[in-house]
ZATIVEX-555494 format. One record per atom (N, C-alpha, C, O): x, y, z. Coordinates in nm, 4 decimals, decimal comma, always signed. Layout:
REM ZATIVEX-555494
((X Y Z))
...
END
This chain:
REM ZATIVEX-555494
((-4,9972 +8,7775 +2,7758))
((-4,9130 +8,6614 +2,8278))
((-4,7698 +8,6950 +2,7877))
((-4,7464 +8,7813 +2,7030))
((-4,6716 +8,6236 +2,8515))
((-4,5012 +8,6458 +2,8123))
((-4,5197 +8,5182 +2,7098))
((-4,5899 +8,4171 +2,7102))
((-4,4168 +8,5769 +2,6181))
((-4,3914 +8,4795 +2,4949))
((-4,3374 +8,3621 +2,5339))
((-4,3829 +8,2727 +2,4625))
((-4,2600 +8,3203 +2,6156))
((-4,2151 +8,2037 +2,6459))
((-4,3270 +8,1141 +2,6848))
((-4,3267 +7,9953 +2,6524))
((-4,4351 +8,1757 +2,7625))
((-4,5353 +8,0789 +2,8070))
((-4,6350 +8,0469 +2,7001))
((-4,6818 +7,9347 +2,6812))
((-4,6647 +8,1588 +2,6293))
((-4,7398 +8,1395 +2,5196))
((-4,6700 +8,0131 +2,4043))
((-4,7416 +7,9227 +2,3614))
((-4,5657 +8,0223 +2,3771))
((-4,4969 +7,9425 +2,2705))
((-4,5253 +7,8040 +2,3209))
((-4,5628 +7,7126 +2,2474))
((-4,5035 +7,7921 +2,4622))
((-4,5137 +7,6484 +2,5115))
((-4,6629 +7,6143 +2,4937))
((-4,6890 +7,5063 +2,4407))
((-4,7581 +7,6906 +2,5304))
((-4,8751 +7,6606 +2,5073))
((-4,9352 +7,6106 +2,3810))
((-5,0150 +7,5171 +2,3731))
((-4,8756 +7,7029 +2,2544))
((-4,9037 +7,6664 +2,1610))
((-4,8165 +7,5429 +2,1080))
((-4,8734 +7,4658 +2,0308))
((-4,7113 +7,5228 +2,1354))
((-4,6755 +7,4055 +2,0924))
((-4,7256 +7,2789 +2,1831))
((-4,7349 +7,1656 +2,1356))
((-4,7513 +7,3051 +2,2945))
((-4,8507 +7,1998 +2,3469))
((-4,9672 +7,1395 +2,2875))
((-4,9883 +7,0183 +2,2834))
((-5,0528 +7,2434 +2,2349))
((-5,1721 +7,2106 +2,1533))
((-5,1396 +7,1473 +2,0419))
((-5,2057 +7,0514 +2,0020))
((-5,0094 +7,2042 +1,9640))
((-4,9866 +7,1341 +1,8203))
((-4,9511 +6,9796 +1,8420))
((-4,9877 +6,8922 +1,7635))
((-4,8732 +6,9550 +1,9612))
((-4,8151 +6,8242 +1,9785))
((-4,9516 +6,7251 +2,0483))
((-4,9369 +6,6032 +2,0400))
((-5,0485 +6,7648 +2,0986))
((-5,1946 +6,7349 +2,1435))
((-5,2519 +6,6918 +2,0089))
((-5,3099 +6,5842 +1,9938))
((-5,2323 +6,7828 +1,9103))
((-5,3180 +6,7208 +1,7956))
((-5,2736 +6,6121 +1,7298))
((-5,3596 +6,5393 +1,6801))
((-5,1417 +6,5789 +1,7154))
((-5,1113 +6,4730 +1,6641))
((-5,0518 +6,5133 +1,4979))
((-5,0077 +6,4482 +1,4032))
((-5,0703 +6,6088 +1,5169))
((-5,0318 +6,6487 +1,3493))
((-4,8921 +6,7039 +1,3345))
((-4,8383 +6,7616 +1,4290))
((-4,8349 +6,6886 +1,2241))
((-4,7017 +6,7469 +1,1977))
((-4,7068 +6,8777 +1,1305))
((-4,8167 +6,9051 +1,0825))
((-4,6095 +6,9682 +1,1154))
((-4,6149 +7,0969 +1,0367))
((-4,6773 +7,1140 +0,9081))
((-4,7501 +7,2046 +0,8676))
((-4,6296 +6,9965 +0,8444))
((-4,6897 +6,9665 +0,6971))
((-4,8407 +6,9408 +0,6997))
((-4,9108 +6,9874 +0,6099))
((-4,8993 +6,8603 +0,8106))
((-5,0480 +6,8274 +0,7946))
((-5,1290 +6,9576 +0,8141))
((-5,2430 +6,9747 +0,7708))
((-5,0460 +7,0603 +0,8949))
((-5,1189 +7,1734 +0,9389))
((-5,1294 +7,2643 +0,8335))
((-5,2365 +7,3210 +0,8116))
((-4,9923 +7,2918 +0,7406))
((-4,9586 +7,3664 +0,6727))
((-5,0589 +7,3587 +0,5326))
((-5,1097 +7,4590 +0,4826))
((-5,0739 +7,2408 +0,4881))
((-5,0860 +7,1630 +0,3683))
((-5,2660 +7,2398 +0,3330))
((-5,2954 +7,3068 +0,2340))
((-5,3676 +7,1978 +0,4590))
((-5,4879 +7,2726 +0,4238))
((-5,5076 +7,4490 +0,4540))
((-5,6128 +7,5064 +0,4259))
((-5,4272 +7,4969 +0,4951))
((-5,3968 +7,6207 +0,5378))
((-5,3582 +7,6788 +0,4010))
((-5,4032 +7,7895 +0,3716))
((-5,2876 +7,6207 +0,3246))
((-5,2099 +7,6695 +0,2034))
((-5,0685 +7,7410 +0,2436))
((-5,0101 +7,8279 +0,1788))
((-5,0375 +7,6952 +0,3395))
((-4,8840 +7,7740 +0,4015))
((-4,7917 +7,7089 +0,3739))
((-4,8167 +7,5926 +0,3421))
((-4,6428 +7,7551 +0,3739))
((-4,5217 +7,6846 +0,3830))
((-4,5250 +7,6154 +0,5321))
((-4,5772 +7,6555 +0,6361))
((-4,4541 +7,5032 +0,5050))
((-4,4379 +7,4093 +0,6519))
((-4,3709 +7,5000 +0,7502))
((-4,4096 +7,5053 +0,8669))
((-4,2574 +7,5815 +0,6990))
((-4,1700 +7,6658 +0,8379))
((-4,2646 +7,7744 +0,8833))
((-4,2611 +7,8190 +0,9980))
((-4,3634 +7,8230 +0,7751))
((-4,4442 +7,9667 +0,8070))
((-4,5124 +7,8803 +0,9321))
((-4,4828 +7,9279 +1,0417))
((-4,5834 +7,7824 +0,9364))
((-4,6701 +7,7287 +1,0289))
((-4,5862 +7,7157 +1,1921))
((-4,6366 +7,7460 +1,3003))
((-4,4417 +7,6600 +1,1674))
((-4,3664 +7,6639 +1,2549))
((-4,3429 +7,7868 +1,3286))
((-4,3234 +7,7821 +1,4501))
((-4,3433 +7,9423 +1,2378))
((-4,3242 +8,0385 +1,2920))
((-4,4594 +8,0742 +1,3606))
((-4,4522 +8,1317 +1,4692))
((-4,5858 +8,0451 +1,3069))
((-4,6618 +8,0964 +1,3934))
((-4,6864 +8,0182 +1,5198))
((-4,7631 +8,0640 +1,6045))
((-4,6216 +7,8947 +1,5383))
((-4,6280 +7,8157 +1,6808))
((-4,5313 +7,8515 +1,7513))
((-4,5134 +7,7934 +1,8583))
((-4,4434 +7,9567 +1,7101))
((-4,3357 +7,9998 +1,7910))
((-4,3777 +8,1621 +1,8191))
((-4,2928 +8,2299 +1,8769))
((-4,4561 +8,2017 +1,7953))
((-4,5162 +8,3707 +1,8035))
((-4,4056 +8,4353 +1,7267))
((-4,3481 +8,5335 +1,7735))
((-4,3691 +8,3779 +1,5958))
((-4,2699 +8,4617 +1,5205))
((-4,3515 +8,5031 +1,3809))
((-4,2930 +8,5444 +1,2808))
((-4,4826 +8,4870 +1,3894))
((-4,5496 +8,5343 +1,2659))
((-4,7046 +8,5595 +1,3361))
((-4,7439 +8,5054 +1,4394))
((-4,7804 +8,6550 +1,2526))
((-4,9171 +8,6771 +1,2707))
((-5,0405 +8,5683 +1,2112))
((-5,0519 +8,5407 +1,0918))
((-5,0989 +8,5323 +1,2835))
((-5,2221 +8,4724 +1,2267))
((-5,3061 +8,5560 +1,1544))
((-5,3298 +8,6550 +1,2236))
((-5,3484 +8,5601 +1,0731))
((-5,4396 +8,6467 +0,9671))
((-5,5800 +8,5586 +0,9984))
((-5,5943 +8,4367 +1,0079))
((-5,6709 +8,6604 +1,0099))
((-5,8095 +8,6273 +1,0495))
((-5,8952 +8,5220 +0,9434))
((-6,0044 +8,4752 +0,9757))
((-5,8347 +8,4949 +0,8236))
((-5,9097 +8,4319 +0,7288))
((-5,8446 +8,3051 +0,7845))
((-5,9155 +8,2081 +0,7578))
((-5,7419 +8,2743 +0,8479))
((-5,6984 +8,1164 +0,8683))
((-5,7355 +8,0741 +1,0220))
((-5,7159 +7,9583 +1,0587))
((-5,7869 +8,1670 +1,1052))
((-5,8496 +8,1455 +1,2214))
((-5,9165 +8,0404 +1,2702))
((-5,8654 +7,9693 +1,3568))
((-6,0416 +8,0171 +1,2199))
((-6,1438 +7,8959 +1,1957))
((-6,0822 +7,7689 +1,1535))
((-6,1179 +7,6612 +1,2013))
((-5,9749 +7,7825 +1,0496))
((-5,9232 +7,6571 +0,9874))
((-5,8449 +7,6147 +1,0708))
((-5,8692 +7,5010 +1,1111))
((-5,7381 +7,6772 +1,1221))
((-5,6345 +7,6556 +1,2121))
((-5,7082 +7,6144 +1,3511))
((-5,6473 +7,5232 +1,4070))
((-5,8015 +7,6499 +1,4075))
((-5,8977 +7,5860 +1,5280))
((-5,9316 +7,4406 +1,4888))
((-5,9204 +7,3459 +1,5666))
((-5,9704 +7,4323 +1,3717))
((-6,0393 +7,3028 +1,3423))
((-5,9209 +7,1960 +1,3414))
((-5,9325 +7,0857 +1,3949))
((-5,8042 +7,2397 +1,2746))
((-5,6830 +7,1800 +1,2344))
((-5,6255 +7,1123 +1,4055))
((-5,6189 +6,9927 +1,4340))
((-5,5971 +7,2074 +1,4800))
((-5,5551 +7,1847 +1,6241))
((-5,6462 +7,2625 +1,7180))
((-5,6623 +7,3831 +1,7367))
((-5,7087 +7,1366 +1,7784))
((-5,8306 +7,1743 +1,8749))
((-5,8046 +7,2497 +1,9779))
((-5,8765 +7,3436 +2,0120))
((-5,6745 +7,2064 +2,0498))
((-5,6271 +7,2728 +2,1328))
((-5,5924 +7,4401 +2,1725))
((-5,5612 +7,4994 +2,2758))
((-5,6159 +7,4773 +2,0341))
((-5,5830 +7,6304 +2,0211))
((-5,7312 +7,6899 +2,0628))
((-5,8240 +7,6834 +1,9821))
((-5,7487 +7,7508 +2,1989))
((-5,8606 +7,8127 +2,2240))
((-5,8656 +7,9593 +2,1895))
((-5,7683 +8,0167 +2,1408))
((-5,9719 +8,0150 +2,2134))
((-5,9961 +8,1503 +2,1846))
((-5,8867 +8,2570 +2,2592))
((-5,8562 +8,3667 +2,2123))
((-5,8455 +8,2117 +2,3598))
((-5,7374 +8,3193 +2,4198))
((-5,6256 +8,3107 +2,3191))
((-5,5783 +8,4120 +2,2676))
((-5,5730 +8,1579 +2,2844))
((-5,4370 +8,1804 +2,2372))
((-5,4691 +8,2065 +2,0821))
((-5,3761 +8,2655 +2,0272))
((-5,5532 +8,1840 +2,0166))
((-5,5564 +8,2307 +1,8961))
((-5,5978 +8,3660 +1,8859))
((-5,5942 +8,4125 +1,7720))
((-5,6419 +8,4516 +1,9912))
((-5,6284 +8,6079 +2,0011))
((-5,4603 +8,6233 +2,0173))
((-5,4058 +8,7115 +1,9511))
((-5,4005 +8,5600 +2,0820))
((-5,2485 +8,5846 +2,0945))
((-5,1869 +8,5704 +1,9537))
((-5,1162 +8,6592 +1,9061))
((-5,2135 +8,4654 +1,8940))
((-5,1398 +8,4656 +1,7648))
((-5,1880 +8,5673 +1,6651))
((-5,1240 +8,5860 +1,5616))
((-5,3064 +8,6389 +1,6937))
((-5,3457 +8,7261 +1,5739))
((-5,2788 +8,8624 +1,6122))
((-5,2873 +8,9579 +1,5350))
((-5,2155 +8,8711 +1,7258))
((-5,1336 +9,0269 +1,7450))
((-5,0206 +9,0239 +1,7084))
((-4,9465 +8,9266 +1,7225))
((-4,9836 +9,1536 +1,6442))
((-4,8488 +9,1593 +1,5861))
((-4,7331 +9,0972 +1,6529))
((-4,6960 +9,1649 +1,7488))
((-4,6580 +8,9806 +1,6314))
((-4,5374 +8,9621 +1,7050))
((-4,3979 +9,0205 +1,7104))
((-4,3215 +9,0592 +1,6220))
((-4,3884 +9,0140 +1,8518))
((-4,2116 +9,0749 +1,8526))
((-4,1067 +8,9453 +1,8218))
((-4,0787 +8,8438 +1,8855))
((-4,0609 +9,0030 +1,6857))
((-3,9916 +8,8811 +1,6162))
((-3,8403 +8,9068 +1,6936))
((-3,8018 +9,0197 +1,7241))
((-3,7751 +8,8029 +1,7153))
((-3,6879 +8,7817 +1,7958))
((-3,6388 +8,6698 +1,7967))
((-3,6991 +8,5896 +1,7254))
((-3,5180 +8,6166 +1,8705))
((-3,4803 +8,5017 +1,9210))
((-3,4013 +8,4856 +2,0272))
((-3,3305 +8,5832 +2,0520))
((-3,3884 +8,3731 +2,1135))
((-3,3061 +8,3633 +2,2115))
((-3,1345 +8,3608 +2,1530))
((-3,1017 +8,2676 +2,0797))
((-3,0541 +8,4444 +2,1825))
((-2,8952 +8,4402 +2,1530))
((-2,8254 +8,2947 +2,1673))
((-2,7309 +8,2593 +2,0967))
((-2,8854 +8,2145 +2,2693))
((-2,8310 +8,0763 +2,3098))
((-2,8595 +7,9759 +2,2076))
((-2,7921 +7,8732 +2,1987))
((-2,9638 +8,0044 +2,1252))
((-3,0052 +7,8984 +2,0429))
((-2,9135 +7,8699 +1,9151))
((-2,9360 +7,7652 +1,8542))
((-2,8187 +7,9488 +1,8724))
((-2,6891 +7,9572 +1,8183))
((-2,6537 +7,8090 +1,8170))
((-2,6445 +7,7379 +1,7170))
((-2,6323 +7,7680 +1,9653))
((-2,5480 +7,6392 +2,0175))
((-2,6392 +7,5540 +1,9748))
((-2,5743 +7,4527 +2,0009))
((-2,7298 +7,5166 +1,9337))
((-2,8160 +7,3997 +1,8948))
((-2,7421 +7,3776 +1,7507))
((-2,7355 +7,4557 +1,6558))
((-2,6890 +7,2466 +1,7648))
((-2,6472 +7,1952 +1,6266))
((-2,6896 +7,2194 +1,4947))
((-2,6130 +7,2594 +1,4071))
((-2,8293 +7,1926 +1,4750))
((-2,8996 +7,2197 +1,3665))
((-2,9017 +7,3433 +1,3527))
((-2,8643 +7,3642 +1,2374))
((-2,9277 +7,4559 +1,4121))
((-2,9159 +7,5741 +1,3838))
((-2,7945 +7,6370 +1,3687))
((-2,7857 +7,7414 +1,3041))
((-2,6931 +7,5809 +1,4255))
((-2,5293 +7,6446 +1,4131))
((-2,4991 +7,6010 +1,2629))
((-2,4224 +7,6695 +1,1953))
((-2,5511 +7,5030 +1,2182))
((-2,4820 +7,4490 +1,1065))
((-2,5567 +7,5280 +0,9815))
((-2,4928 +7,5459 +0,8778))
((-2,7128 +7,5815 +0,9948))
((-2,7624 +7,6189 +0,8795))
((-2,6747 +7,7887 +0,8788))
((-2,6763 +7,8535 +0,7741))
((-2,6110 +7,8388 +0,9910))
((-2,5514 +7,9443 +1,0008))
((-2,4499 +7,9313 +0,9350))
((-2,4213 +8,0118 +0,8464))
((-2,3738 +7,8260 +0,9653))
((-2,2568 +7,7881 +0,8972))
((-2,2474 +7,7829 +0,7504))
((-2,1638 +7,8368 +0,6779))
((-2,3516 +7,7060 +0,7180))
((-2,3957 +7,7058 +0,5804))
((-2,3870 +7,8677 +0,4869))
((-2,3266 +7,8882 +0,3816))
((-2,4619 +7,9566 +0,5612))
((-2,4703 +8,0735 +0,5092))
((-2,3604 +8,1596 +0,5462))
((-2,3574 +8,2736 +0,5000))
((-2,2662 +8,1172 +0,6270))
((-2,1207 +8,1836 +0,6329))
((-2,0249 +8,1075 +0,5184))
((-1,9441 +8,1634 +0,4442))
((-2,0447 +8,0177 +0,5222))
((-1,9242 +7,9574 +0,4377))
((-1,9631 +7,9642 +0,2850))
((-1,8688 +7,9589 +0,2061))
((-2,0965 +7,9757 +0,2315))
((-2,1440 +7,9881 +0,1219))
((-2,1841 +8,1170 +0,0655))
((-2,2101 +8,1413 -0,0524))
((-2,1861 +8,2202 +0,1961))
((-2,2559 +8,3475 +0,1686))
((-2,1941 +8,4161 +0,0659))
((-2,2738 +8,4539 -0,0199))
((-2,0397 +8,4543 +0,0394))
((-1,9778 +8,5179 -0,0536))
((-2,0076 +8,4877 -0,2148))
((-1,9987 +8,5691 -0,3068))
((-2,0448 +8,3506 -0,2224))
((-2,0429 +8,3033 -0,3488))
((-2,2061 +8,3147 -0,3773))
((-2,2477 +8,3268 -0,4925))
((-2,2942 +8,3099 -0,2638))
((-2,4215 +8,3344 -0,3211))
((-2,4416 +8,4712 -0,3448))
((-2,5273 +8,5012 -0,4279))
((-2,3833 +8,5537 -0,2918))
((-2,4136 +8,6913 -0,3479))
((-2,3667 +8,7337 -0,4528))
((-2,4269 +8,8071 -0,5312))
((-2,2263 +8,6818 -0,4688))
((-2,1739 +8,6889 -0,6196))
((-2,2502 +8,6448 -0,7156))
((-2,2587 +8,7153 -0,8162))
((-2,3204 +8,5258 -0,7101))
((-2,4178 +8,4961 -0,7934))
((-2,5190 +8,5600 -0,8228))
((-2,5582 +8,5979 -0,9332))
((-2,5792 +8,5774 -0,6836))
((-2,7282 +8,6707 -0,6771))
((-2,6919 +8,8197 -0,7795))
((-2,7504 +8,8676 -0,8766))
((-2,5773 +8,8579 -0,7095))
((-2,5434 +8,9772 -0,7881))
((-2,5393 +8,9929 -0,9525))
((-2,5939 +9,0743 -1,0270))
((-2,4567 +8,8874 -0,9766))
((-2,4794 +8,8504 -1,1367))
((-2,5956 +8,8210 -1,1997))
((-2,6124 +8,8452 -1,3192))
((-2,6748 +8,7725 -1,1323))
((-2,8351 +8,7574 -1,2365))
((-2,9243 +8,8602 -1,1852))
((-3,0032 +8,8988 -1,2714))
((-2,9360 +8,9135 -1,0782))
((-3,0145 +9,0165 -1,0248))
((-2,9723 +9,1764 -1,0419))
((-3,0515 +9,2653 -1,0729))
((-2,8322 +9,1938 -1,0155))
((-2,7729 +9,3113 -0,9918))
((-2,7606 +9,3304 -0,8256))
((-2,7699 +9,2458 -0,7367))
((-2,7365 +9,4724 -0,8187))
((-2,6922 +9,5414 -0,6507))
((-2,8495 +9,5051 -0,6033))
((-2,9496 +9,5484 -0,6604))
((-2,8491 +9,4235 -0,4963))
((-2,9939 +9,4278 -0,4024))
((-2,9695 +9,3203 -0,2850))
((-2,8609 +9,2810 -0,2424))
((-3,0753 +9,2898 -0,2514))
((-3,0896 +9,1839 -0,1241))
((-3,2015 +9,1087 -0,1478))
((-3,2869 +9,1503 -0,2261))
((-3,2161 +8,9801 -0,0785))
((-3,3431 +8,9171 -0,0901))
((-3,3977 +8,9541 +0,0304))
((-3,3313 +8,9623 +0,1338))
((-3,5449 +8,9825 +0,0203))
((-3,6543 +9,0029 +0,1244))
((-3,6388 +8,8923 +0,2165))
((-3,5990 +8,7784 +0,1920))
((-3,6847 +8,9547 +0,3510))
((-3,7042 +8,8189 +0,4456))
((-3,8242 +8,8411 +0,4913))
((-3,8700 +8,7697 +0,5805))
((-3,9076 +8,9629 +0,4275))
((-4,0291 +8,9887 +0,4850))
((-4,1556 +8,9363 +0,3742))
((-4,2640 +8,8858 +0,4035))
((-4,0969 +8,9692 +0,2317))
((-4,1901 +8,9058 +0,1381))
((-4,0989 +8,7549 +0,0791))
((-4,0284 +8,7473 -0,0216))
((-4,1243 +8,6655 +0,1620))
((-4,0463 +8,5498 +0,1952))
((-4,1309 +8,4104 +0,1945))
((-4,2478 +8,4008 +0,2321))
((-4,0572 +8,3135 +0,1492))
((-4,0929 +8,1959 +0,1721))
((-4,0140 +8,1074 +0,2100))
((-3,8974 +8,1287 +0,1768))
((-4,0395 +7,9804 +0,2894))
((-3,9524 +7,9220 +0,2971))
((-3,9838 +7,7724 +0,3390))
((-4,0636 +7,7625 +0,4321))
((-3,9387 +7,6643 +0,2903))
((-3,9811 +7,5189 +0,3142))
((-3,8585 +7,4400 +0,3513))
((-3,7411 +7,4768 +0,3552))
((-3,9137 +7,3202 +0,3781))
((-3,8347 +7,2113 +0,4016))
((-3,8887 +7,0817 +0,3770))
((-3,9933 +7,0415 +0,4281))
((-3,8041 +7,0047 +0,2844))
((-3,8627 +6,8895 +0,2287))
((-3,7901 +6,8029 +0,2459))
((-3,6734 +6,8378 +0,2636))
((-3,8253 +6,6235 +0,2505))
((-3,7329 +6,5525 +0,2750))
((-3,7267 +6,4668 +0,1224))
((-3,8322 +6,4349 +0,0674))
((-3,6031 +6,4363 +0,0659))
((-3,6017 +6,3416 -0,0679))
((-3,5101 +6,2434 -0,0585))
((-3,4352 +6,2283 +0,0380))
((-3,5128 +6,1851 -0,1420))
((-3,4181 +6,0358 -0,1261))
((-3,3316 +6,1002 -0,2576))
((-3,3762 +6,1499 -0,3610))
((-3,1924 +6,0808 -0,2148))
((-3,0813 +6,0982 -0,3024))
((-3,0350 +5,9756 -0,3974))
((-3,0791 +5,8607 -0,3932))
((-2,9417 +6,0239 -0,4790))
((-2,9212 +5,9215 -0,5920))
((-2,8542 +5,7854 -0,5195))
((-2,8425 +5,6828 -0,5865))
((-2,8201 +5,7888 -0,4093))
((-2,7724 +5,6807 -0,3437))
((-2,8606 +5,5942 -0,2500))
((-2,8320 +5,4896 -0,1917))
((-2,9798 +5,6686 -0,2513))
((-3,0969 +5,5784 -0,1630))
((-3,0853 +5,6497 -0,0247))
((-3,1493 +5,5969 +0,0662))
((-3,0069 +5,7719 +0,0076))
((-2,9864 +5,8113 +0,1229))
((-3,1085 +5,9495 +0,1546))
((-3,1531 +6,0203 +0,0643))
((-3,1398 +5,9614 +0,2799))
((-3,2515 +6,0843 +0,2995))
((-3,1776 +6,2055 +0,2637))
((-3,0570 +6,2061 +0,2883))
((-3,2300 +6,3062 +0,2104))
((-3,1532 +6,4592 +0,1943))
((-3,2687 +6,5352 +0,2170))
((-3,3869 +6,5032 +0,2043))
((-3,2032 +6,6692 +0,2621))
((-3,2918 +6,7719 +0,2856))
((-3,2943 +6,9005 +0,2186))
((-3,1870 +6,9592 +0,2050))
((-3,3897 +6,9473 +0,1795))
((-3,4129 +7,0543 +0,0631))
((-3,4887 +7,1778 +0,1530))
((-3,6037 +7,1861 +0,1961))
((-3,3901 +7,2557 +0,1601))
((-3,4350 +7,3991 +0,2166))
((-3,4608 +7,4897 +0,0953))
((-3,3642 +7,5137 +0,0229))
((-3,5671 +7,5369 +0,0684))
((-3,6110 +7,6690 -0,0214))
((-3,6011 +7,7713 +0,0280))
((-3,6919 +7,7862 +0,1097))
((-3,5318 +7,8603 +0,0219))
((-3,5386 +8,0194 +0,0384))
((-3,6118 +8,0633 -0,0676))
((-3,5694 +8,0094 -0,1699))
((-3,6958 +8,1313 -0,0875))
((-3,7801 +8,1850 -0,1772))
((-3,8232 +8,3237 -0,1438))
((-3,9249 +8,3424 -0,0771))
((-3,7352 +8,4401 -0,1964))
((-3,7721 +8,5684 -0,1263))
((-3,7509 +8,6808 -0,2440))
((-3,6599 +8,6725 -0,3264))
((-3,8532 +8,7935 -0,2406))
((-3,8447 +8,8966 -0,3293))
((-3,6971 +8,9678 -0,3587))
((-3,6351 +9,0021 -0,2581))
((-3,6557 +8,9846 -0,4461))
((-3,5411 +9,0691 -0,4894))
((-3,6038 +9,1912 -0,4541))
((-3,7199 +9,2274 -0,4735))
((-3,5028 +9,2526 -0,3957))
((-3,5253 +9,4087 -0,3529))
((-3,3987 +9,5118 -0,4126))
((-3,3113 +9,5337 -0,3287))
((-3,3832 +9,5635 -0,5193))
((-3,2903 +9,6209 -0,5550))
((-3,2388 +9,7499 -0,4794))
((-3,3158 +9,8380 -0,4410))
((-3,1117 +9,7531 -0,4628))
((-3,0552 +9,9026 -0,3745))
((-3,0964 +9,9953 -0,4824))
((-3,0937 +9,9750 -0,6038))
((-3,1495 +10,1403 -0,3932))
((-3,1979 +10,2072 -0,5038))
((-3,0951 +10,3593 -0,5080))
((-3,0619 +10,4085 -0,4002))
((-3,0598 +10,4112 -0,6124))
((-2,9760 +10,5400 -0,5929))
((-3,0485 +10,6360 -0,5355))
((-3,1650 +10,6639 -0,5637))
((-2,9681 +10,6966 -0,4401))
((-3,0628 +10,7898 -0,3387))
((-3,0092 +10,9140 -0,4073))
((-2,8912 +10,9473 -0,4187))
((-3,1564 +10,9987 -0,4666))
((-3,1186 +11,1307 -0,4919))
((-3,2539 +11,2203 -0,4492))
((-3,3614 +11,1645 -0,4274))
((-3,2388 +11,3442 -0,4412))
((-3,3459 +11,4320 -0,4026))
((-3,4603 +11,4188 -0,4744))
((-3,5577 +11,4896 -0,4488))
END
């Protein structure tokens, strides 16, 4: 099945369930953005979650669940950067990136944050003026660069 068709069918099943990403994530013990990745064929559904996910989202038939169990081809559509919310997240990384790296290096030393051993969540909070605010938490394992020796 082509990825575009698969994602359309997965998202249709989610929509038909009437559940939010949080409502699906909570009983599975997953981060809400990880569930978003599952429904976009960007993460692999592990065997221990298949029956629970099928119960939560009845429109996921055996064919779709089987596709979700396959190793995904993680990719993105380059035109997605034009979507304002995604562009803004990119802008945040570009604008704050040097400072994030400087603080990270000061705390951890020379290395990077893993995007594999990684958790990402989005939550809504109320600000001190009563306004809606968005909290994005990126939680990745620190990977130190190594000295390459024989």
